[in-house]
Backbone as JSON Lines, residues from 0, in Angstrom:
{"i":0,"aa":"M","n":[7.37,0.76,20.27],"ca":[7.04,2.16,19.99],"c":[6.74,2.31,18.49]}
{"i":1,"aa":"N","n":[5.72,3.06,18.17],"ca":[5.35,3.34,16.79],"c":[6.42,4.19,16.11]}
{"i":2,"aa":"K","n":[6.75,3.84,14.83],"ca":[7.82,4.56,14.12],"c":[7.49,6.04,13.96]}
{"i":3,"aa":"R","n":[6.24,6.37,13.65],"ca":[5.85,7.77,13.47],"c":[6.01,8.55,14.77]}
{"i":4,"aa":"F","n":[5.64,7.94,15.89],"ca":[5.79,8.59,17.19],"c":[7.27,8.82,17.49]}
{"i":5,"aa":"F","n":[8.09,7.82,17.19],"ca":[9.54,7.93,17.39],"c":[10.09,9.09,16.55]}
{"i":6,"aa":"D","n":[9.66,9.16,15.29],"ca":[10.11,10.23,14.4],"c":[9.74,11.61,14.94]}
{"i":7,"aa":"L","n":[8.49,11.75,15.4],"ca":[8.02,13.04,15.9],"c":[8.78,13.49,17.14]}
{"i":8,"aa":"I","n":[8.94,12.59,18.1],"ca":[9.65,12.93,19.33],"c":[11.09,13.32,19.04]}
{"i":9,"aa":"C","n":[11.77,12.51,18.25],"ca":[13.19,12.76,17.98],"c":[13.41,14.02,17.14]}
{"i":10,"aa":"S","n":[12.54,14.26,16.15],"ca":[12.72,15.45,15.31],"c":[12.42,16.73,16.08]}
{"i":11,"aa":"C","n":[11.4,16.7,16.93],"ca":[11.11,17.88,17.77],"c":[12.25,18.16,18.74]}
{"i":12,"aa":"L","n":[12.77,17.11,19.37],"ca":[13.91,17.28,20.28],"c":[15.13,17.8,19.52]}
{"i":13,"aa":"G","n":[15.33,17.23,18.32],"ca":[16.46,17.63,17.5],"c":[16.4,19.1,17.13]}
{"i":14,"aa":"L","n":[15.24,19.58,16.73],"ca":[15.1,20.99,16.37],"c":[15.35,21.9,17.57]}
{"i":15,"aa":"L","n":[14.86,21.5,18.73],"ca":[15.06,22.31,19.93],"c":[16.53,22.35,20.34]}
{"i":16,"aa":"L","n":[17.17,21.19,20.38],"ca":[18.56,21.12,20.84],"c":[19.53,21.73,19.84]}
{"i":17,"aa":"L","n":[19.2,21.61,18.55],"ca":[20.12,22.08,17.52],"c":[19.83,23.49,17.02]}
{"i":18,"aa":"F","n":[18.88,24.17,17.66],"ca":[18.55,25.52,17.22],"c":[19.75,26.45,17.13]}
{"i":19,"aa":"P","n":[20.67,26.44,18.13],"ca":[21.86,27.31,18.01],"c":[22.71,26.97,16.78]}
{"i":20,"aa":"V","n":[22.79,25.68,16.45],"ca":[23.56,25.24,15.28],"c":[22.89,25.75,14.0]}
{"i":21,"aa":"F","n":[21.56,25.65,13.94],"ca":[20.8,26.17,12.8],"c":[21.09,27.67,12.62]}
{"i":22,"aa":"F","n":[21.07,28.38,13.73],"ca":[21.27,29.83,13.72],"c":[22.64,30.19,13.13]}
{"i":23,"aa":"V","n":[23.67,29.49,13.59],"ca":[25.04,29.76,13.12],"c":[25.17,29.42,11.63]}
{"i":24,"aa":"I","n":[24.68,28.24,11.23],"ca":[24.78,27.82,9.83],"c":[24.04,28.8,8.92]}
{"i":25,"aa":"F","n":[22.84,29.2,9.34],"ca":[22.03,30.14,8.56],"c":[22.84,31.41,8.23]}
{"i":26,"aa":"F","n":[23.45,32.0,9.25],"ca":[24.17,33.25,9.04],"c":[25.49,33.06,8.3]}
{"i":27,"aa":"L","n":[26.15,31.92,8.48],"ca":[27.37,31.66,7.72],"c":[27.08,31.55,6.23]}
{"i":28,"aa":"I","n":[25.98,30.9,5.89],"ca":[25.59,30.78,4.48],"c":[25.27,32.15,3.9]}
{"i":29,"aa":"K","n":[24.48,32.93,4.64],"ca":[24.08,34.26,4.17],"c":[25.28,35.21,4.03]}
{"i":30,"aa":"L","n":[26.26,35.05,4.92],"ca":[27.42,35.94,4.9],"c":[28.43,35.58,3.82]}
{"i":31,"aa":"T","n":[28.45,34.34,3.37],"ca":[29.52,33.88,2.48],"c":[29.1,33.71,1.02]}
{"i":32,"aa":"S","n":[27.8,33.77,0.72],"ca":[27.38,33.67,-0.69],"c":[25.98,34.26,-0.85]}
{"i":33,"aa":"R","n":[25.7,34.73,-2.05],"ca":[24.39,35.29,-2.33],"c":[23.35,34.19,-2.44]}
{"i":34,"aa":"G","n":[22.12,34.56,-2.05],"ca":[21.01,33.62,-2.19],"c":[20.42,33.22,-0.86]}
{"i":35,"aa":"P","n":[19.37,32.42,-0.89],"ca":[18.71,31.99,0.34],"c":[19.57,31.01,1.12]}
{"i":36,"aa":"A","n":[19.32,30.91,2.41],"ca":[20.06,29.96,3.24],"c":[19.56,28.54,3.05]}
{"i":37,"aa":"F","n":[18.3,28.42,2.64],"ca":[17.72,27.09,2.48],"c":[17.57,26.74,1.0]}
{"i":38,"aa":"F","n":[17.73,25.46,0.72],"ca":[17.55,24.92,-0.62],"c":[16.29,24.06,-0.6]}
{"i":39,"aa":"K","n":[15.38,24.31,-1.52],"ca":[14.13,23.55,-1.59],"c":[14.03,22.89,-2.96]}
{"i":40,"aa":"Q","n":[13.62,21.63,-2.96],"ca":[13.56,20.9,-4.22],"c":[12.47,19.83,-4.13]}
{"i":41,"aa":"K","n":[11.79,19.6,-5.26],"ca":[10.78,18.55,-5.31],"c":[11.47,17.18,-5.29]}
{"i":42,"aa":"R","n":[11.01,16.31,-4.41],"ca":[11.53,14.95,-4.33],"c":[10.36,13.97,-4.32]}
{"i":43,"aa":"V","n":[10.67,12.73,-4.63],"ca":[9.65,11.68,-4.68],"c":[9.52,11.04,-3.3]}
{"i":44,"aa":"G","n":[8.3,11.06,-2.76],"ca":[8.06,10.51,-1.44],"c":[7.29,9.2,-1.46]}
{"i":45,"aa":"K","n":[6.67,8.9,-0.34],"ca":[5.9,7.66,-0.21],"c":[4.8,7.6,-1.25]}
{"i":46,"aa":"E","n":[4.61,6.41,-1.83],"ca":[3.61,6.17,-2.89],"c":[3.87,7.02,-4.13]}
{"i":47,"aa":"G","n":[5.09,7.55,-4.26],"ca":[5.45,8.32,-5.44],"c":[4.96,9.75,-5.42]}
{"i":48,"aa":"K","n":[4.4,10.19,-4.29],"ca":[3.91,11.58,-4.21],"c":[5.07,12.54,-4.01]}
{"i":49,"aa":"L","n":[5.01,13.66,-4.7],"ca":[6.08,14.65,-4.6],"c":[5.92,15.5,-3.34]}
{"i":50,"aa":"F","n":[7.04,15.89,-2.76],"ca":[7.03,16.81,-1.62],"c":[8.24,17.73,-1.77]}
{"i":51,"aa":"I","n":[8.27,18.8,-0.98],"ca":[9.37,19.75,-1.04],"c":[10.39,19.44,0.06]}
{"i":52,"aa":"L","n":[11.56,19.01,-0.36],"ca":[12.66,18.72,0.57],"c":[13.35,20.03,0.93]}
{"i":53,"aa":"I","n":[13.7,20.18,2.22],"ca":[14.38,21.38,2.7],"c":[15.76,21.02,3.23]}
{"i":54,"aa":"K","n":[16.78,21.69,2.69],"ca":[18.15,21.5,3.15],"c":[18.81,22.87,3.28]}
{"i":55,"aa":"F","n":[19.96,22.92,3.92],"ca":[20.76,24.14,3.87],"c":[21.4,24.2,2.49]}
{"i":56,"aa":"R","n":[21.42,25.39,1.89],"ca":[22.01,25.54,0.57],"c":[23.52,25.4,0.65]}
{"i":57,"aa":"T","n":[24.08,24.56,-0.22],"ca":[25.53,24.32,-0.23],"c":[26.17,24.73,-1.56]}
{"i":58,"aa":"M","n":[25.35,25.17,-2.52],"ca":[25.88,25.54,-3.83],"c":[25.64,27.02,-4.12]}
{"i":59,"aa":"Y","n":[26.46,27.55,-5.02],"ca":[26.23,28.9,-5.5],"c":[24.95,28.9,-6.34]}
{"i":60,"aa":"I","n":[24.26,30.02,-6.37],"ca":[23.06,30.15,-7.19],"c":[23.51,30.26,-8.65]}
{"i":61,"aa":"S","n":[23.22,29.22,-9.42],"ca":[23.63,29.19,-10.82],"c":[22.66,28.36,-11.62]}
{"i":62,"aa":"H","n":[22.39,28.77,-12.84],"ca":[21.5,28.03,-13.72],"c":[22.26,27.35,-14.85]}
{"i":63,"aa":"A","n":[23.58,27.4,-14.78],"ca":[24.39,26.87,-15.88],"c":[24.48,25.35,-15.86]}
{"i":64,"aa":"N","n":[24.51,24.75,-14.68],"ca":[24.67,23.31,-14.57],"c":[23.49,22.72,-13.83]}
{"i":65,"aa":"K","n":[22.71,21.92,-14.51],"ca":[21.49,21.35,-13.92],"c":[21.67,19.91,-13.46]}
{"i":66,"aa":"S","n":[22.92,19.42,-13.4],"ca":[23.16,18.04,-13.0],"c":[22.59,17.78,-11.61]}
{"i":67,"aa":"T","n":[21.99,16.61,-11.43],"ca":[21.39,16.26,-10.14],"c":[22.37,15.52,-9.24]}
{"i":68,"aa":"I","n":[23.59,15.26,-9.74],"ca":[24.6,14.64,-8.9],"c":[25.75,15.63,-8.72]}
{"i":69,"aa":"S","n":[26.49,15.45,-7.65],"ca":[27.66,16.28,-7.44],"c":[28.83,15.39,-7.05]}
{"i":70,"aa":"I","n":[30.02,15.82,-7.39],"ca":[31.22,15.04,-7.1],"c":[32.15,15.87,-6.23]}
{"i":71,"aa":"K","n":[33.09,15.19,-5.58],"ca":[34.07,15.89,-4.75],"c":[34.84,16.87,-5.62]}
{"i":72,"aa":"G","n":[34.93,18.12,-5.17],"ca":[35.62,19.14,-5.93],"c":[34.71,19.9,-6.88]}
{"i":73,"aa":"D","n":[33.42,19.62,-6.83],"ca":[32.45,20.3,-7.69],"c":[32.54,21.81,-7.43]}
{"i":74,"aa":"N","n":[32.8,22.59,-8.5],"ca":[32.99,24.02,-8.31],"c":[31.69,24.77,-8.04]}
{"i":75,"aa":"R","n":[30.55,24.05,-8.09],"ca":[29.28,24.68,-7.74],"c":[29.1,24.8,-6.23]}
{"i":76,"aa":"V","n":[29.89,24.01,-5.48],"ca":[29.74,23.96,-4.01],"c":[30.53,25.09,-3.36]}
{"i":77,"aa":"T","n":[29.88,25.8,-2.44],"ca":[30.52,26.9,-1.73],"c":[31.51,26.35,-0.69]}
{"i":78,"aa":"P","n":[32.46,27.17,-0.22],"ca":[33.38,26.71,0.82],"c":[32.65,26.22,2.08]}
{"i":79,"aa":"I","n":[31.67,27.0,2.55],"ca":[30.9,26.55,3.72],"c":[30.08,25.31,3.37]}
{"i":80,"aa":"G","n":[29.65,25.24,2.11],"ca":[28.9,24.07,1.64],"c":[29.71,22.8,1.72]}
{"i":81,"aa":"R","n":[31.01,22.89,1.41],"ca":[31.87,21.7,1.49],"c":[31.94,21.17,2.93]}
{"i":82,"aa":"F","n":[32.04,22.12,3.87],"ca":[32.07,21.74,5.29],"c":[30.74,21.1,5.7]}
{"i":83,"aa":"L","n":[29.63,21.71,5.31],"ca":[28.31,21.19,5.67],"c":[28.09,19.81,5.09]}
{"i":84,"aa":"R","n":[28.5,19.6,3.85],"ca":[28.33,18.3,3.2],"c":[29.2,17.23,3.86]}
{"i":85,"aa":"K","n":[30.42,17.6,4.2],"ca":[31.35,16.64,4.81],"c":[30.77,16.04,6.08]}
{"i":86,"aa":"Y","n":[30.12,16.89,6.89],"ca":[29.56,16.42,8.16],"c":[28.05,16.24,8.1]}
{"i":87,"aa":"K","n":[27.48,16.27,6.89],"ca":[26.04,16.05,6.65],"c":[25.16,17.08,7.38]}
{"i":88,"aa":"L","n":[25.73,18.23,7.71],"ca":[24.96,19.25,8.42],"c":[23.92,19.93,7.52]}
{"i":89,"aa":"D","n":[24.12,19.83,6.2],"ca":[23.14,20.41,5.28],"c":[21.81,19.69,5.34]}
{"i":90,"aa":"E","n":[21.81,18.48,5.91],"ca":[20.59,17.67,6.01],"c":[19.71,18.06,7.21]}
{"i":91,"aa":"L","n":[20.23,18.85,8.13],"ca":[19.5,19.13,9.38],"c":[18.08,19.69,9.18]}
{"i":92,"aa":"P","n":[17.84,20.59,8.21],"ca":[16.47,21.1,8.04],"c":[15.45,20.02,7.66]}
{"i":93,"aa":"E","n":[15.93,18.86,7.25],"ca":[15.01,17.77,6.92],"c":[14.25,17.29,8.15]}
{"i":94,"aa":"L","n":[14.7,17.7,9.33],"ca":[13.94,17.4,10.55],"c":[12.53,17.98,10.42]}
{"i":95,"aa":"W","n":[12.41,19.13,9.74],"ca":[11.09,19.71,9.52],"c":[10.26,18.83,8.59]}
{"i":96,"aa":"N","n":[10.9,18.22,7.59],"ca":[10.2,17.29,6.71],"c":[9.69,16.07,7.49]}
{"i":97,"aa":"V","n":[10.46,15.67,8.5],"ca":[10.03,14.54,9.34],"c":[8.81,14.93,10.16]}
{"i":98,"aa":"I","n":[8.84,16.12,10.76],"ca":[7.7,16.59,11.54],"c":[6.45,16.69,10.67]}
{"i":99,"aa":"R","n":[6.6,17.17,9.45],"ca":[5.47,17.3,8.52],"c":[4.92,15.95,8.07]}
{"i":100,"aa":"G","n":[5.71,14.9,8.22],"ca":[5.25,13.58,7.8],"c":[5.69,13.21,6.39]}
{"i":101,"aa":"D","n":[6.49,14.07,5.74],"ca":[7.0,13.77,4.4],"c":[8.08,12.7,4.45]}
{"i":102,"aa":"M","n":[8.84,12.7,5.56],"ca":[9.99,11.82,5.68],"c":[10.01,11.12,7.03]}
{"i":103,"aa":"S","n":[10.91,10.15,7.14],"ca":[11.17,9.46,8.4],"c":[12.66,9.67,8.71]}
{"i":104,"aa":"F","n":[13.09,9.3,9.9],"ca":[14.51,9.38,10.2],"c":[15.28,8.39,9.33]}
{"i":105,"aa":"V","n":[14.72,7.18,9.18],"ca":[15.42,6.13,8.43],"c":[14.55,5.65,7.28]}
{"i":106,"aa":"G","n":[15.17,5.53,6.12],"ca":[14.47,5.05,4.93],"c":[15.32,5.32,3.71]}
{"i":107,"aa":"P","n":[14.83,5.02,2.54],"ca":[15.58,5.34,1.32],"c":[15.7,6.85,1.16]}
{"i":108,"aa":"R","n":[16.84,7.32,0.7],"ca":[16.98,8.75,0.45],"c":[15.99,9.17,-0.64]}
{"i":109,"aa":"P","n":[15.34,10.33,-0.48],"ca":[14.34,10.76,-1.47],"c":[15.0,11.2,-2.78]}
{"i":110,"aa":"D","n":[14.54,10.64,-3.88],"ca":[15.1,10.93,-5.19],"c":[14.4,12.11,-5.85]}
{"i":111,"aa":"V","n":[15.12,12.74,-6.79],"ca":[14.47,13.7,-7.68],"c":[13.61,12.9,-8.65]}
{"i":112,"aa":"P","n":[12.57,13.48,-9.22],"ca":[11.75,12.76,-10.2],"c":[12.61,12.2,-11.33]}
{"i":113,"aa":"G","n":[12.25,10.98,-11.75],"ca":[13.0,10.34,-12.82],"c":[13.76,9.12,-12.37]}
{"i":114,"aa":"Y","n":[13.75,8.85,-11.05],"ca":[14.43,7.67,-10.53],"c":[13.43,6.74,-9.83]}
{"i":115,"aa":"A","n":[13.15,7.0,-8.55],"ca":[12.27,6.09,-7.8],"c":[10.89,5.98,-8.43]}
{"i":116,"aa":"D","n":[10.39,7.06,-9.01],"ca":[9.05,7.01,-9.61],"c":[9.02,6.16,-10.89]}
{"i":117,"aa":"N","n":[10.19,5.78,-11.4],"ca":[10.26,4.94,-12.59],"c":[10.59,3.48,-12.27]}
{"i":118,"aa":"L","n":[10.61,3.14,-10.98],"ca":[10.89,1.76,-10.6],"c":[9.79,0.83,-11.11]}
{"i":119,"aa":"E","n":[10.18,-0.43,-11.35],"ca":[9.22,-1.4,-11.87],"c":[9.23,-2.66,-11.02]}
{"i":120,"aa":"G","n":[8.14,-3.45,-11.12],"ca":[8.07,-4.74,-10.44],"c":[8.19,-4.64,-8.94]}
{"i":121,"aa":"E","n":[8.92,-5.6,-8.35],"ca":[9.07,-5.65,-6.9],"c":[9.8,-4.42,-6.37]}
{"i":122,"aa":"D","n":[10.64,-3.82,-7.21],"ca":[11.39,-2.63,-6.77],"c":[10.47,-1.5,-6.33]}
{"i":123,"aa":"R","n":[9.24,-1.48,-6.84],"ca":[8.3,-0.41,-6.48],"c":[7.83,-0.51,-5.02]}
{"i":124,"aa":"L","n":[8.14,-1.63,-4.37],"ca":[7.81,-1.76,-2.95],"c":[8.52,-0.68,-2.13]}
{"i":125,"aa":"I","n":[9.65,-0.22,-2.64],"ca":[10.41,0.82,-1.94],"c":[9.55,2.06,-1.74]}
{"i":126,"aa":"L","n":[8.64,2.31,-2.69],"ca":[7.78,3.5,-2.6],"c":[6.74,3.4,-1.5]}
{"i":127,"aa":"K","n":[6.63,2.23,-0.87],"ca":[5.72,2.1,0.27],"c":[6.37,2.63,1.55]}
{"i":128,"aa":"L","n":[7.66,2.92,1.47],"ca":[8.39,3.47,2.61],"c":[8.46,4.99,2.51]}
{"i":129,"aa":"K","n":[8.43,5.65,3.65],"ca":[8.74,7.08,3.65],"c":[10.23,7.23,3.43]}
{"i":130,"aa":"P","n":[10.64,8.2,2.63],"ca":[12.08,8.43,2.47],"c":[12.68,8.88,3.8]}
{"i":131,"aa":"G","n":[13.98,8.64,3.96],"ca":[14.62,8.93,5.24],"c":[15.75,9.93,5.14]}
{"i":132,"aa":"I","n":[16.09,10.51,6.29],"ca":[17.26,11.38,6.38],"c":[18.52,10.53,6.19]}
{"i":133,"aa":"T","n":[18.48,9.32,6.72],"ca":[19.56,8.37,6.53],"c":[18.96,6.99,6.29]}
{"i":134,"aa":"G","n":[19.81,6.04,5.97],"ca":[19.35,4.68,5.71],"c":[20.54,3.8,5.41]}
{"i":135,"aa":"P","n":[20.3,2.5,5.23],"ca":[21.43,1.59,4.97],"c":[22.19,1.93,3.69]}
{"i":136,"aa":"A","n":[21.5,2.39,2.64],"ca":[22.19,2.78,1.4],"c":[23.0,4.04,1.62]}
{"i":137,"aa":"S","n":[22.49,4.96,2.44],"ca":[23.22,6.2,2.76],"c":[24.52,5.88,3.48]}
{"i":138,"aa":"L","n":[24.48,4.89,4.36],"ca":[25.68,4.5,5.09],"c":[26.72,3.9,4.15]}
{"i":139,"aa":"K","n":[26.29,3.02,3.25],"ca":[27.23,2.39,2.32],"c":[27.87,3.42,1.42]}
{"i":140,"aa":"Y","n":[27.07,4.4,0.99],"ca":[27.58,5.4,0.05],"c":[27.79,6.76,0.72]}
{"i":141,"aa":"A","n":[28.29,6.73,1.94],"ca":[28.55,7.98,2.67],"c":[29.58,8.84,1.94]}
{"i":142,"aa":"N","n":[30.48,8.2,1.19],"ca":[31.51,8.93,0.44],"c":[31.21,8.88,-1.06]}
{"i":143,"aa":"E","n":[29.95,8.99,-1.41],"ca":[29.53,8.89,-2.8],"c":[30.19,9.94,-3.7]}
{"i":144,"aa":"E","n":[30.35,11.16,-3.2],"ca":[30.94,12.22,-4.02],"c":[32.39,11.89,-4.39]}
{"i":145,"aa":"V","n":[33.11,11.27,-3.47],"ca":[34.5,10.86,-3.73],"c":[34.52,9.75,-4.77]}
{"i":146,"aa":"L","n":[33.63,8.77,-4.61],"ca":[33.54,7.65,-5.55],"c":[33.2,8.14,-6.96]}
{"i":147,"aa":"L","n":[32.26,9.06,-7.06],"ca":[31.87,9.59,-8.37],"c":[32.99,10.4,-9.01]}
{"i":148,"aa":"A","n":[33.79,11.08,-8.18],"ca":[34.88,11.91,-8.71],"c":[35.95,11.06,-9.4]}
{"i":149,"aa":"R","n":[36.01,9.78,-9.06],"ca":[37.01,8.88,-9.66],"c":[36.58,8.33,-11.01]}
{"i":150,"aa":"Q","n":[35.33,8.57,-11.39],"ca":[34.78,7.99,-12.62],"c":[34.93,8.95,-13.8]}
{"i":151,"aa":"S","n":[35.14,8.38,-14.98],"ca":[35.24,9.2,-16.19],"c":[33.89,9.78,-16.57]}
{"i":152,"aa":"N","n":[32.82,9.04,-16.25],"ca":[31.46,9.53,-16.52],"c":[30.63,9.33,-15.25]}
{"i":153,"aa":"P","n":[30.66,10.31,-14.33],"ca":[29.97,10.15,-13.04],"c":[28.47,9.87,-13.17]}
{"i":154,"aa":"Q","n":[27.79,10.57,-14.09],"ca":[26.34,10.37,-14.25],"c":[26.03,8.94,-14.68]}
{"i":155,"aa":"E","n":[26.78,8.42,-15.62],"ca":[26.58,7.05,-16.1],"c":[26.85,6.05,-14.99]}
{"i":156,"aa":"Y","n":[27.93,6.27,-14.22],"ca":[28.27,5.36,-13.13],"c":[27.18,5.38,-12.06]}
{"i":157,"aa":"N","n":[26.67,6.57,-11.78],"ca":[25.58,6.69,-10.8],"c":[24.36,5.91,-11.27]}
{"i":158,"aa":"D","n":[23.97,6.1,-12.52],"ca":[22.74,5.5,-13.03],"c":[22.84,3.99,-13.21]}
{"i":159,"aa":"N","n":[24.04,3.5,-13.58],"ca":[24.18,2.08,-13.92],"c":[24.79,1.21,-12.83]}
{"i":160,"aa":"V","n":[25.46,1.84,-11.86],"ca":[26.11,1.06,-10.8],"c":[25.55,1.41,-9.42]}
{"i":161,"aa":"I","n":[25.7,2.68,-9.03],"ca":[25.31,3.07,-7.67],"c":[23.8,2.97,-7.46]}
{"i":162,"aa":"Y","n":[23.02,3.57,-8.37],"ca":[21.58,3.59,-8.15],"c":[20.96,2.19,-8.08]}
{"i":163,"aa":"P","n":[21.29,1.27,-9.01],"ca":[20.73,-0.09,-8.89],"c":[21.11,-0.77,-7.58]}
{"i":164,"aa":"D","n":[22.35,-0.52,-7.09],"ca":[22.76,-1.1,-5.81],"c":[21.95,-0.51,-4.66]}
{"i":165,"aa":"K","n":[21.69,0.8,-4.72],"ca":[20.86,1.43,-3.69],"c":[19.45,0.84,-3.68]}
{"i":166,"aa":"V","n":[18.91,0.59,-4.87],"ca":[17.57,-0.02,-4.97],"c":[17.58,-1.38,-4.28]}
{"i":167,"aa":"S","n":[18.6,-2.18,-4.53],"ca":[18.72,-3.5,-3.92],"c":[18.8,-3.39,-2.39]}
{"i":168,"aa":"I","n":[19.62,-2.46,-1.9],"ca":[19.77,-2.26,-0.45],"c":[18.45,-1.8,0.17]}
{"i":169,"aa":"N","n":[17.78,-0.87,-0.5],"ca":[16.52,-0.33,0.03],"c":[15.4,-1.37,0.0]}
{"i":170,"aa":"L","n":[15.44,-2.26,-0.99],"ca":[14.44,-3.33,-1.05],"c":[14.65,-4.31,0.11]}
{"i":171,"aa":"E","n":[15.91,-4.6,0.41],"ca":[16.21,-5.46,1.56],"c":[15.73,-4.79,2.84]}
{"i":172,"aa":"Y","n":[15.91,-3.46,2.95],"ca":[15.44,-2.74,4.13],"c":[13.92,-2.8,4.23]}
{"i":173,"aa":"Y","n":[13.23,-2.69,3.1],"ca":[11.77,-2.78,3.1],"c":[11.31,-4.09,3.75]}
{"i":174,"aa":"H","n":[11.97,-5.17,3.41],"ca":[11.56,-6.49,3.9],"c":[12.02,-6.76,5.33]}
{"i":175,"aa":"N","n":[12.99,-6.0,5.83],"ca":[13.59,-6.34,7.13],"c":[13.77,-5.13,8.05]}
{"i":176,"aa":"N","n":[12.87,-4.15,7.97],"ca":[13.06,-2.98,8.83],"c":[12.29,-3.13,10.14]}
{"i":177,"aa":"N","n":[12.86,-2.56,11.18],"ca":[12.2,-2.49,12.49],"c":[12.84,-1.35,13.27]}
{"i":178,"aa":"L","n":[12.23,-0.97,14.37],"ca":[12.67,0.21,15.12],"c":[14.09,0.04,15.68]}
{"i":179,"aa":"L","n":[14.42,-1.16,16.15],"ca":[15.76,-1.39,16.69],"c":[16.81,-1.21,15.62]}
{"i":180,"aa":"R","n":[16.53,-1.73,14.43],"ca":[17.47,-1.55,13.32],"c":[17.59,-0.07,12.96]}
{"i":181,"aa":"D","n":[16.47,0.65,12.98],"ca":[16.5,2.09,12.68],"c":[17.4,2.84,13.66]}
{"i":182,"aa":"I","n":[17.28,2.5,14.94],"ca":[18.11,3.16,15.96],"c":[19.59,2.89,15.71]}
{"i":183,"aa":"K","n":[19.92,1.65,15.34],"ca":[21.31,1.3,15.02],"c":[21.81,2.1,13.83]}
{"i":184,"aa":"I","n":[20.96,2.26,12.82],"ca":[21.34,3.02,11.62],"c":[21.56,4.49,11.96]}
{"i":185,"aa":"I","n":[20.7,5.05,12.81],"ca":[20.85,6.45,13.22],"c":[22.18,6.66,13.94]}
{"i":186,"aa":"F","n":[22.51,5.78,14.89],"ca":[23.77,5.92,15.62],"c":[24.97,5.7,14.71]}
{"i":187,"aa":"A","n":[24.84,4.75,13.78],"ca":[25.93,4.5,12.83],"c":[26.15,5.72,11.93]}
{"i":188,"aa":"S","n":[25.05,6.41,11.59],"ca":[25.15,7.61,10.75],"c":[25.81,8.76,11.51]}
{"i":189,"aa":"I","n":[25.45,8.91,12.78],"ca":[26.01,9.99,13.6],"c":[27.51,9.77,13.85]}
{"i":190,"aa":"F","n":[27.86,8.53,14.22],"ca":[29.25,8.25,14.61],"c":[30.08,7.66,13.47]}
{"i":191,"aa":"R","n":[29.47,7.53,12.3],"ca":[30.16,7.06,11.09],"c":[30.86,5.72,11.32]}
{"i":192,"aa":"V","n":[30.07,4.78,11.78],"ca":[30.57,3.42,11.99],"c":[29.63,2.44,11.31]}
{"i":193,"aa":"N","n":[30.07,1.18,11.19],"ca":[29.19,0.13,10.65],"c":[28.18,-0.26,11.72]}
{"i":194,"aa":"Y","n":[27.03,-0.74,11.28],"ca":[26.02,-1.16,12.27],"c":[25.75,-2.65,12.15]}
């Protein structure tokens, strides 16, 4: 089966089946904090082209802190946002990004400008992949916010330790991806197990 066809079928089914969940999350966000229910941000996609990522908003509307990383206990995160992040429910609107063709179910997580678009050499092969809702690096760093919270300088640790490791994992995925592996990664992401 073609990966794009698989993505389209699964994302359309997902949107239909999860519509009641979308409805509940939308109203919980609107009822518990000011601002839009959806968060939109420019991310780096395939071939380095920018696209607009759509997620459920999990932070308070604030312009005071522009950090692109968040750690466990981050006071920018709303109470409902903590719940959504814990169970990755904030990622559900990305199904629309998959339908649009900006993303795939499995691939490297889409970065904000300044990371993937600055890759060099063989590492740039990662940009030949569509970014994914989940992927092997996402599975390894499922508790990234907890890991970052333990560091004295979370941004430095992210840039010098976590991000280079993610690049290595994503490069390995580029060379060894197939539909069967993608299905295993999706199930591992849903049930939070190793694949």
